[in-house]
C-alpha positions as a Python dict, from the first residue, in 0.01 Angstrom:
ca = {
    (1, 'M'): (0, 0, 0),
    (2, 'S'): (-236, -253, -96),
    (3, 'K'): (-117, -568, -282),
    (4, 'S'): (-286, -427, -620),
    (5, 'S'): (-116, -124, -587),
    (6, 'N'): (229, -263, -543),
    (7, 'T'): (111, -522, -827),
    (8, 'I'): (50, -181, -1052),
    (9, 'V'): (379, -20, -964),
    (10, 'G'): (599, -310, -967),
    (11, 'L'): (430, -365, -1335),
    (12, 'L'): (538, -11, -1414),
    (13, 'A'): (893, 0, -1296),
    (14, 'G'): (946, -345, -1497),
    (15, 'T'): (791, -186, -1795),
    (16, 'V'): (1009, 147, -1791),
    (17, 'I'): (1342, -49, -1697),
    (18, 'G'): (1270, -286, -1980),
    (19, 'A'): (1183, -24, -2236),
    (20, 'T'): (1517, 139, -2122),
    (21, 'L'): (1728, -178, -2180),
    (22, 'G'): (1564, -247, -2498),
    (23, 'I'): (1662, 100, -2631),
    (24, 'L'): (2006, 105, -2500),
    (25, 'F'): (2102, -206, -2666),
    (26, 'A'): (1916, -118, -3004),
    (27, 'P'): (2138, -29, -3276),
    (28, 'D'): (2047, 344, -3302),
    (29, 'K'): (2273, 659, -3291),
    (30, 'G'): (2315, 795, -2933),
    (31, 'V'): (2119, 1129, -2963),
    (32, 'K'): (1838, 892, -3072),
    (33, 'S'): (1892, 629, -2819),
    (34, 'R'): (1821, 922, -2579),
    (35, 'Q'): (1562, 1097, -2737),
    (36, 'R'): (1400, 781, -2696),
    (37, 'I'): (1480, 699, -2345),
    (38, 'S'): (1360, 1036, -2244),
    (39, 'D'): (1004, 993, -2454),
    (40, 'E'): (989, 686, -2270),
    (41, 'A'): (1041, 802, -1913),
    (42, 'L'): (787, 1118, -1945),
    (43, 'A'): (514, 857, -2071),
    (44, 'A'): (611, 664, -1790),
    (45, 'K'): (600, 942, -1583),
    (46, 'D'): (236, 1032, -1745),
    (47, 'K'): (106, 677, -1669),
    (48, 'V'): (234, 644, -1308),
    (49, 'V'): (61, 990, -1254),
    (50, 'E'): (-264, 877, -1411),
    (51, 'T'): (-257, 564, -1225),
    (52, 'A'): (-182, 741, -893),
    (53, 'S'): (-478, 993, -969),
    (54, 'E'): (-710, 664, -1026),
    (55, 'L'): (-604, 491, -714),
    (56, 'K'): (-649, 829, -504),
    (57, 'E'): (-1008, 888, -664),
    (58, 'K'): (-1092, 504, -584),
    (59, 'V'): (-974, 534, -218),
    (60, 'S'): (-1146, 847, -204),
    (61, 'S'): (-1451, 707, -339),
    (62, 'A'): (-1426, 388, -100),
    (63, 'V'): (-1346, 602, 206),
    (64, 'S'): (-1640, 857, 150),
    (65, 'D'): (-1876, 556, 111),
    (66, 'K'): (-1764, 393, 418),
    (67, 'K'): (-1819, 744, 606),
    (68, 'E'): (-2155, 768, 502),
    (69, 'T'): (-2240, 452, 606),
    (70, 'L'): (-2096, 489, 967),
    (71, 'D'): (-2257, 807, 991),
    (72, 'A'): (-2604, 634, 890),
    (73, 'Q'): (-2532, 376, 1136),
    (74, 'L'): (-2423, 636, 1404),
    (75, 'E'): (-2736, 821, 1346),
    (76, 'S'): (-2933, 520, 1369),
    (77, 'V'): (-2739, 447, 1723),
    (78, 'V'): (-2829, 775, 1835),
    (79, 'S'): (-3180, 780, 1798),
    (80, 'D'): (-3223, 404, 1948),
    (81, 'V'): (-3061, 519, 2254),
    (82, 'S'): (-3247, 864, 2248),
    (83, 'H'): (-3591, 649, 2236),
    (84, 'K'): (-3428, 438, 2545),
    (85, 'A'): (-3377, 711, 2762),
    (86, 'E'): (-3714, 845, 2700),
    (87, 'D'): (-3835, 511, 2834),
    (88, 'V'): (-3624, 526, 3114),
    (89, 'I'): (-3698, 853, 3217),
    (90, 'S'): (-4053, 799, 3226),
    (91, 'T'): (-4053, 447, 3396),
    (92, 'L'): (-3829, 647, 3643),
    (93, 'E'): (-4081, 912, 3690),
    (94, 'K'): (-4356, 669, 3732),
    (95, 'K'): (-4154, 508, 4029),
    (96, 'L'): (-4098, 856, 4183),
    (97, 'K'): (-4445, 929, 4165),
    (98, 'E'): (-4532, 618, 4327),
    (99, 'L'): (-4244, 635, 4615),
    (100, 'K'): (-4400, 1001, 4694),
    (101, 'E'): (-4740, 881, 4714),
    (102, 'K'): (-4628, 591, 4953),
    (103, 'N'): (-4415, 847, 5147),
    (104, 'K'): (-4754, 1061, 5197),
    (105, 'K'): (-4929, 758, 5356),
    (106, 'L'): (-4632, 661, 5601),
    (107, 'Q'): (-4654, 1015, 5705),
    (108, 'K'): (-5011, 1029, 5755),
    (109, 'S'): (-5027, 704, 5946),
    (110, 'A'): (-4754, 819, 6194),
}
């Protein structure tokens, strides 16, 4: 986990613990206290689920953006290599042609 997500989880856990302790020490009937604890726990659970969902969306978006950038860079490299390969092949074909001509001249003179 990253520092920011650890911080968020810590804050949420602290909030839940603080709210629970506050309710337990409040001068209320047991039934009301338990109901308030239950309500706070459900609200905290919903908040955790919401935060986790937001983090997942942010991570997915960041990964998607990086993948698109990487794909574009890879495509550029492949294109450059393809052009370079064509240049190398053309140069080799010219050299081969020159060597064949030299070989013909040498065979005629021998």
